[in-house]
C-alpha positions in Angstrom: -4.1 -6.0 -96.5 -0.9 -4.7 -95.0 -2.7 -1.3 -94.3 -5.8 -3.0 -92.7 -3.7 -5.1 -90.4 -1.4 -2.1 -89.6 -4.6 0.1 -88.5 -6.0 -2.9 -86.6 -2.6 -3.1 -84.5 -2.6 0.6 -84.0 -6.3 0.6 -82.5 -5.4 -2.5 -80.3 -2.3 -0.6 -79.0 -4.4 2.4 -78.8 -6.9 0.3 -76.8 -4.4 -1.3 -74.2 -3.0 2.2 -73.6 -6.3 3.4 -72.6 -6.8 0.4 -70.5 -3.5 0.9 -68.8 -4.0 4.5 -68.2 -7.5 3.6 -66.8 -6.1 1.1 -64.2 -3.2 3.4 -63.4 -5.8 6.0 -62.4 -7.8 3.7 -60.6 -4.8 2.5 -58.7 -3.6 6.1 -57.8 -7.2 6.9 -56.7 -7.6 3.8 -54.5 -4.3 4.2 -52.8 -4.6 8.0 -52.6 -1.1 8.2 -54.2 -1.7 11.9 -55.4 -2.6 13.0 -51.8 0.2 10.9 -50.6 2.5 12.9 -53.4 1.2 16.2 -52.0 2.0 15.2 -48.8 5.5 13.8 -49.0 6.8 17.0 -50.2 10.4 18.2 -49.1 8.8 20.7 -46.4 6.4 18.1 -45.0 9.3 15.6 -44.9 11.3 18.3 -42.9 8.4 19.1 -40.7 7.8 15.5 -39.9 11.5 14.8 -39.1 11.6 17.6 -36.7 8.8 16.2 -34.9 10.3 13.1 -34.7 13.4 14.4 -33.6 11.8 16.3 -30.9 9.8 13.4 -29.6 13.1 11.2 -29.5 15.0 13.9 -27.6 12.2 14.3 -25.1 12.4 10.5 -24.4 16.3 10.6 -24.1 16.1 13.4 -21.5 13.0 11.3 -19.8 15.0 8.3 -19.4 18.0 10.4 -18.1 15.8 12.3 -15.5 14.3 9.0 -14.6 17.6 7.2 -13.8 19.0 9.9 -11.9 16.0 10.4 -9.8 15.4 6.8 -9.5 19.1 6.5 -8.4 18.9 9.3 -5.8 15.4 8.3 -4.6 16.5 5.0 -3.6 19.1 6.3 -1.4 16.9 9.2 0.3 13.2 7.4 0.4 11.6 4.5 1.1 11.1 1.8 -1.7 7.2 2.6 -2.0 8.1 6.4 -2.1 10.8 6.1 -4.7 8.2 3.7 -7.0 5.7 6.6 -6.8 8.1 9.3 -7.5 9.2 7.1 -10.8 5.6 6.8 -11.8 4.9 10.7 -11.2 7.9 11.3 -13.7 6.4 8.8 -16.2 3.3 10.4 -16.1 4.4 13.9 -16.6 6.5 12.7 -19.7 3.7 11.0 -21.5 1.3 14.1 -20.6 4.1 16.7 -22.3 4.4 14.5 -25.5 0.2 14.2 -25.5 0.2 18.1 -25.3 2.9 18.6 -27.9 1.3 16.2 -30.5 -2.2 18.1 -29.6 -0.5 21.6 -30.2 1.0 20.3 -33.7 -2.6 19.4 -34.8 -3.7 23.0 -34.0 -5.8 21.8 -31.0 -6.1 24.8 -28.7 -4.8 23.9 -25.5 -6.8 26.8 -23.6 -9.8 25.2 -24.6 -8.6 21.6 -23.7 -7.7 22.6 -20.0 -11.0 24.6 -19.7 -12.9 21.4 -20.5 -10.5 19.3 -18.4 -11.2 21.8 -15.5 -15.2 21.4 -15.9 -14.6 17.7 -16.1 -12.3 17.7 -13.1 -15.0 19.4 -11.0 -17.7 16.8 -12.1 -15.4 13.7 -11.4 -14.5 15.2 -8.1 -18.1 15.4 -7.1 -18.8 12.0 -8.3 -15.4 10.6 -6.6 -14.9 12.1 -3.5 -14.1 9.1 -1.8 -11.1 8.5 -4.4 -10.1 11.9 -3.7 -10.1 11.5 0.1 -7.9 8.5 -0.3 -5.5 10.3 -2.8 -4.8 13.1 -0.3 -4.8 10.9 2.6 -2.1 8.8 0.5 0.1 12.1 0.1 -0.1 12.5 4.0 0.7 8.7 4.6 3.6 9.0 2.4 5.0 12.5 3.6 4.6 11.4 7.2 6.3 8.1 6.6 4.0 6.3 8.9 4.3 3.0 7.3 6.9 1.4 4.8 6.9 -2.0 3.0 7.7 -4.6 5.5 6.3 -3.0 8.6 3.8 -4.9 10.7 1.0 -2.7 11.4 -2.6 -2.6 13.0 -5.4 -0.5 11.6 -8.8 -1.0 13.3 -9.1 -4.9 14.0 -6.8 -5.7 10.7 -3.2 -6.4 11.5 -0.3 -7.7 8.9 2.8 -6.8 7.0 2.8 -4.0 4.6 3.4 -5.1 1.1 2.6 -1.9 -0.9 1.6 1.6 -0.3 0.2 3.6 -2.8 -1.6 7.1 -3.3 -5.1 5.4 -2.8 -4.5 2.3 -0.5 -2.2 0.4 1.4 -2.0 -3.8 1.1 -1.1 -5.9 3.7 -0.4 -9.6 4.3 -1.8 -11.1 7.4 -0.2 -13.8 9.2 -2.9 -16.2 7.8 -1.4 -15.2 4.2 -4.6 -13.0 3.1 -4.2 -9.9 1.3 -6.3 -7.0 2.7 -6.6 -3.6 1.1 -6.8 -0.6 3.4 -8.0 2.9 2.0 -5.6 5.4 3.1 -8.2 7.3 4.5 -8.9 4.6 6.9 -5.1 4.8 8.0 -5.3 8.5 8.5 -8.8 8.4 10.5 -8.1 5.5 12.4 -5.3 4.7 15.4 -2.6 3.2 13.4 -0.2 1.0 15.2 3.0 0.3 13.8 4.9 -2.5 15.6 8.3 -2.2 13.3 8.6 1.4 13.4 11.4 1.4 16.0 14.2 -1.3 16.1 13.5 -2.5 19.5 10.2 -2.8 21.7 8.9 -3.7 25.1 6.3 -6.3 26.3 4.8 -6.1 29.8 4.2 -10.0 31.0 1.8 -10.6 33.8 2.3 -13.3 36.7 -0.2 -13.9 39.1 1.3 -14.8 42.5 -0.7 -16.6 45.2 -1.3 -14.5 48.5 0.8 -16.6 50.5 4.0 -16.1 48.4 7.0 -14.6 49.8 7.1 -11.5 47.5 10.6 -10.3 48.2 11.6 -13.9 47.3 9.8 -14.2 44.0 10.5 -10.9 43.0 14.3 -11.8 43.2 13.7 -15.1 41.5 12.0 -13.5 38.7 15.0 -11.1 38.0 16.7 -14.2 36.7 14.3 -14.5 33.8 16.0 -11.9 31.1 19.3 -14.3 31.4 17.3 -17.1 30.7 16.0 -15.6 27.3 18.6 -15.2 24.8 16.5 -12.3 22.6 15.9 -10.2 25.8 18.1 -7.3 25.9 19.8 -5.8 29.1 19.8 -2.2 28.0 17.3 -0.8 28.4 17.0 -2.8 31.6 14.1 -4.8 32.5 11.6 -3.8 34.9 10.0 -5.7 37.7 7.0 -4.3 40.0 3.6 -5.1 41.8 0.5 -4.1 40.3 -2.6 -4.7 42.0 -4.5 -7.9 43.4 -6.8 -10.1 41.8 -7.1 -13.6 42.2 -3.6 -13.1 43.4 -0.6 -10.6 43.7 -0.2 -9.1 40.1 3.5 -8.9 39.1 4.5 -7.1 36.0 7.7 -7.9 34.2 8.6 -5.5 31.3 11.2 -7.0 28.8 12.9 -5.1 25.8 14.2 -6.9 22.7 14.5 -6.4 19.0 11.3 -6.3 17.1 11.8 -9.2 14.6 12.2 -11.2 17.9 8.8 -11.3 19.2 7.6 -14.8 18.8 10.9 -16.2 20.1 11.0 -13.8 22.8 7.2 -14.6 24.1 7.9 -18.1 24.0 11.2 -18.2 25.8 9.5 -16.0 28.5 6.6 -18.0 29.0 8.5 -21.3 29.3 11.1 -19.9 31.7 8.2 -18.1 34.0 6.6 -21.7 34.2 10.2 -23.1 34.9 11.0 -20.9 37.5 7.9 -21.4 39.3 8.3 -25.0 39.5 12.0 -24.9 40.4 11.6 -22.4 43.4 7.9 -23.4 45.0 6.0 -20.2 43.7 2.6 -21.3 42.9 0.4 -19.2 40.1 -3.3 -19.3 41.6 -6.3 -20.3 39.4 -9.0 -17.8 39.2 -11.3 -18.2 42.2 -14.6 -17.6 42.9 -16.8 -17.2 46.1 -20.3 -18.7 46.0 -22.7 -17.8 48.8 -25.9 -19.8 48.8 -28.7 -18.0 50.8 -31.7 -20.1 51.9 -34.8 -18.0 52.6 -36.7 -19.1 55.4 -39.9 -19.8 55.1 -42.5 -17.6 56.6 -45.5 -18.4 58.3 -48.4 -16.5 56.7 -50.1 -14.3 59.3 -53.5 -15.5 60.9 -56.4 -13.8 59.3 -58.2 -11.5 61.6 -61.5 -13.1 63.4 -64.7 -11.9 62.0 -66.9 -9.9 64.6 
């Protein structure tokens, strides 16, 4: 009896051992432990560590270079140009990391560059407008024609520049609407930048009645700049007569700081009216001469008598 019990115990133990070995084998196959054990060898671990350290060094160098370039770019370039330079540095870093990883995977970079060239030609034909805007954007940024905060006009659109990129510029209109202007339009159109210079001049027109004492009127309007706080005395204001219409046209050229545009215009027009009222100078209304010609009725000629 004891021998039979011992045999049964040994048989059960053998069965359990076989089951455990089978479970262990299935577990190793499921999790690919054999393959992982082959991968996690000392040479592979050393190679992986070297790759991670290289990428880490590249990242540290990228951060240092990016910080130095940003610091100097902010001093030497406009804000939008500094942002663009920062983006180019970031794109370059990511491209270098991607090329490094692809080379480690054994991918032939020559073939990749060849495929990229063919793809670039195909994309170029399909995206001619985008490429045109990109090239135009380089010229816009290099010429420094506009910068963030400038008030510009391109075609029939006017507003304050909020961003300048390689493809387009965005402006905010006085009605608080955002308008995207392609860079090709900026290059191919007449761009007016009202904020490029610190000071600017506006010519104001005043029409004077024909019976006005013109020398007296001229001396009267020369008091105008002193009545407007934002008008500059240097450069000196100019006053001159410039033709006839419904009256004698007087032009007044006044200089002011660009941000003072609205206040200057309001002050000038208010004081023009004030000077006219105080000094008896009349601004004529538009006049039209209408002539009514009444055509006389003509008696039709008598018909010839019959013979």
